[in-house]
N, C-alpha and C positions, 0 to 999 in steps of 0.2 A: 360544466366540463363537456367537451365534445367527445364523440365517439371517433372511431378510426375512419369515418366517412370523409373527413377533411384531409386525409393523408393520401399520398400517392401509393401505388402498389408496393414498391420496395420499402417504403416507410411502414406501411401496414404489416408487411411480412416481418420486419424487424420487431415491431411491437408484439406480434403474435408469438415470436420466439421467446418472449418474456412471460408467457403464460406459465403458471405454477406447474402444470403437468409436464410441459416441455423442459422447464428448468430442472425438474427432478431427475431427468435422464442425463444431464450434462455432467462431465467431469469438471474438476477444479480449473484445469487449463482452458477448457472450452468456455467455462463461465467467465474467466478473466478476459478472454477474447471478446465475448458477447458484451461484457461490461464496457470494454473500450469502445466498441461500435455504438452502443446506446449512448454512452457519455458524449461521444463525438457528435451524434445526431442532436442530443439535447443542447449541447453548447452552440451548435449551428442555429437552432431555432430560437434559442434565448437571445443570441446576438442579433439575429434578424429582427426579432420582435423589438428589441431595444433600439436598434438603429432606425427602423421605420417609425417607431413611436416618436423618437426625438426629432425626426425629420418632419413629422406632421404637426408638431406643436406650434411652430411659427405660423403655419397656415391657418390652424384652428384657433389660435390665440391662447390655449390653455391645455394642460396635460389631460384634464378630465374630458374636455371636448374631443381630444384626439384619440382617446382610448377606444371608443366603439368601432372606429374604422380599422383598428388593428386587432380585433377580437380573434380572427382566424389564426394569426401568428401566436397569440397568447394561448389559445387552445392547443395548438400543436406542441408548443413548449411544455405545457402542462402534461400532455399525454406522454411525452418522452421523459419528463421528470418522474412520473409515476412508474414508468417502465424501468427507469434506472434504479428507483427505490426497490422494486421487486428483485432485480438482478443483484443489487448490493446486499440485500437481506439474505438471499440464497447463498451468495458467495461467502458471506460471513459464517453461515451455518456449516458449509462444506469446509472452509478453511479451519474453523475451530475443531471439527471432527478430525481433519488431517493432522492438526497439531497435537491433539490428544493421542492419536495413533502413534505418531512419531515419539512422543514422550514415553508412551508405554513400551515401545521398542527399545528406547535408550535405557530405561529403567531395568528392563529384562536383561539387556546385555550387561549392564553394570552389576546386576545380581549374579549373573553367571561368572563374571570375572572375580567378584568378591567371594563367591562360593569356592573358587579354586585356591584361595589363599587363606592363611590363618594357621594357628598352632597345630591343629589336628589334620590338616590336609596332606595329601600325598606329595605335593610339590614342596612343602616346607620340611617334611621329613627327609626327602631325598637330597635336597640342597640345603644342608644345615650350615653352610658357610655364610659369612656376613655379606649382605648385598648393599652396595652403596645407595644412599638415598637419592631420589630423583629431585629433591628440593635443592635449590641453590643456597649456598651458604651466604650469610649476611657479610657484606664487606664493610670493614671499618674505615671510616673516612674522618678527616678532621674538618670537613667542610670545603676542602680544596676542589673536589670535583664539581660541587655545586657552584662555587665561586667562578671556576673556569668556564662553566657552561653559561653562567649569567653574563660574564664578560664577553664571551663569544656572541651571544644573542644581542647584546647591546651594540657591538660592532656591526652586526648584520643590519640592525635597525637603522643605525647611523648611515651605513652605506646605502640602504634603500631610500632614505630621505634625500641623499645627494643624487641618486640616480633618477628620482622622480622630478627633479628640478628642470 
């Protein structure tokens, strides 16, 4: 593997941004933006490596013979692949932490709502009238609704076939 000496200054700066100490300071949104930039750079260098390697094969006569001439591009692609892995790993850690935090907030909010209801709560004593259920009642059908929907979708498919001719 090569060091960052084969990279231009902006490329080296991008790779330095993926150092663990710097990644620890970034928020989730900043990590997402950095991930996109590193992925774009990785894709660029992998594509460049593949295109130039395939262009050299006819001249050299074999893929193995063409590989040494394309070592610099392969090294750059590998540097960005490793940088992308570091950013992805950190982004995963931060995203899991954010998800756990949101889940804890939702559970706490649900507990607060649930604590305010029940047989001994102030709200249930004050409002002793019947409260309609928020659930929808089941509708009784004889299959007519399903049959009508099926017929309508068959007609739509038939019309789509005619329109595509």
